[in-house]
N, C-alpha and C positions, 0 to 999 in steps of 0.2 A: 599519489595513484589514486583514484576515489574507488571506491565498492559499489557495484550494481547490485540495486534488492528485487527481484520483482516478487509482488506483493499479487497472490492470485489465488484462487476458489474453485470448488465443484460447482459451483452454482449462485446465481445473485440473490442480492438478497443477505447476504452475511453483515455486510457494513467493509467489505473492504476496499471502497471508496471513502468511506471516515476517518478506516484506520491510515490509512497513506497519508491523508492529511495529517491526520493526529500526530501520527508518528514523527513527519514530518518536521513540524510545529516544533515538536519534544529535542530533534535534534538537531535544529536552530538553535533553541533558546540555552543547548547544553554547549554551544560554538563549533559546532558542526555547518559548514555552507554545504545547501542540500538544494537538490532541485528533482522535484518531482515530477513526473512524466506520466500524462493521460494515453494509455496506448487503448483506450478504448474509442475506436476510430468507429465512429456515426452515430454513437451514443456518449458520448462525454460529458460529466459531471462531475471532475474533479474541481474544477475552478467554482463549482458551486460550496463543498465543503471546508476548502480555502476560505472561502468568503474573499473571489476574485472573479467573479462574474463576468464575462464581458472583456476583462482585462488583456488578455492576449488575442493582436490583432496578428498574429501566424502562428503555424503549427509546425509539427516535425516532419510532415511533410513540403513545407517548405526549404527546408533545412536539406534534406534528402533531395529535392531538387534543384538545389544553387539560389533558389529564389531570394533565401537570406543565411545571413548566420546563426550559428548555435546563440550565441551572445544579444544578436537583436531580437532573436526567437523566444528565448527564454526572460518572463516578467519577473521582474523582484516584488516581494507583497509588500502591499503599499504599510504594513503594519508593522510584522515580523521580519527582521534582519535577519539576513543570511538564508532566508528561504524565498527559493524561485521555484515557477511554474513554465512548463514546456506544454503545452497541449496538443489534443488530436484532431484531426479534421471532422468537421462538420457533417460531410458526408462522406460516401464512403467512394474512396478513389478509383478508378482503375486506369493502369491495372494497380490492385493491391501492393503497398511498400515490400520493396524485398528485402530479405535479411540481411544480408551483404551492407545494403546500403544501411540499414541498423543499426548493425554494429562497428560498421565507422561511426556513426553518430555517438553511440557511448563511448565508443572509444575517445572524442574530445571531449566529453563530458567529463571521461576522468580525469582529463587535467588541468580542470577547470572548480569542480567541485569533491566536494570529503566523500558525499554519500550521493548515488542517484537512486530515487526509488521508483518504481515500474508499476503503474495502479491497471492490472493485466485486465482484461473483459473475463467475464466468467465464461465456462465451458472451455474448449480441448480444438475450437478454429483454426483459421489464420490468424487473428488476433491473437491468440494465446501463444501462438509458435513465433510469432514475430516481438512477444514479451521477453518469451525468456530464451532467444536463441544467444544473445550477447551477456545474460545475467551471471555472475558471480556467485549470487544462493537465492533461497527464496524463503518465504514467509505465506505459507497456505493458512488462509483464515477460513474458520470453521463456525457455528454455533454446535450445540451440545446435542441437537436430535439426529435422530440413527440415520435420517434422509443425507443431513448434512454433511454428516462423517460419513457416508458410504463414497458420498462425491467426493470429497477430500482423497479418500485411499484411490480413487481413480487419477487426480491429477498427480497424484505423488507418483504413479507408475509413470509418469510423461516427463518425470525431472528428475531422469538416473543420471545424468549427463552432471550431475550438480553437486558437490560434496555434502554441501552446509543446506541441510531443508526443516526449515523447525514449523510447528505450531501454534497459532494463537487462535483460542478459543473465544469469541467473541460474543456481546450482549449476553452474558452470560445471568440468570436471574437463578440466586442462592436457594433460594423457597424452592423454585420450579423443581430443580434438581433433586432437594433433598424428596419432594414426592412422587417424584418419576424411580427415586433410588436409584441415581446413578451418581455419579462422581466424575471429576477434570481426568482423574486417573484412567478411568475408563474410556474417554475420548481419548487420552494419547494412545490408548492402544486399541482401538476401532482406526484411529489414523495412520497409525505404525509409526508416529513421529517423536521427538523429544517438545518438550513444551518451550517455547520463549516467551508464555505471557499470558495473562486472562484479560478479559476488559469488559465491565460489567456493563449491563444494559443502563442508560442514562441520557432520561428527554434531553438534558442540555444538548446532545448533538444534533437530533433534530430542529430544536431550537434556534441553534449556532447557524445552520446549515440556512431553515428558512428565514432565518432574517439578514443573510447575507452576511457572514462575518465568520471570522476564526475562531473555534469553540478555546475561548481564554483557559489559562492556568487552573487549577482545582486542585483541593489536596481530597484528605479522608480514600474514599473507596468511589471516586468518580470515573469518568472513562479517561479524562484529561490527568491526572495520577498514573492511573496504568498506561496511559502512552510514554509518558517520562519513564515507567518502570522498564517499560520493553525498552524504552532508547538507552535507556544506560548498560541494559545486558548485551543491547546490539555491539557498543563500543568497547564492551568488555568488561565494565564494571562489575563484580560480583554486586549480586540486588536480590534478596529474595524474591520468586513469587509472588505477586498481590494475591493474599486469601480475600477471600470474601464470606461472611456470615450468613 
């Protein structure tokens, strides 16, 4: 039975979508069968971060409406085995997808995949409620600045039904943290969440998405290495949180 993980944030621009893509690829490389679902109706871009632009002909509303099966709508990644994408519709449907139907879709996905990652739209609107309605656990993505962390706090209040909610601090610049006189521990205290991982600022993330390809594996203190670190912790392997100098 697969696990559904919603990846959310209090505001846009935190790198939530790139984290979803990078984490999906890292989990697939670790041998898991992974489905990434873009829940950002009308503003989808997970396909860009996955290097799968225009690869999907059907979206999750086609499955909900019975126009397609889940297996037909979920597209296999062209280069990374065990990684699949189910995209969101390009335009806002009327009526908006209902939560009961989406929970049914996730029940199907649990039978086919080890992990289902939901790229949740920013904010607390209907797209957020749809993405979290059937999740088993959540990852709240924030940057280390006070505004992002305050918004992360607000999201946490809406996730009370989930027993496991963790924080990922994304796009971290260690030198900036030192100049501000703050630490990752301060970020954890402000968000009120246990830390799942830290991802450094890495221009390769932007370059990969801009060139229409999946971020390749990397070592050292790269974003790719951080995604692998988080993936290992997600599947229960004891792995130290990446330390940034």
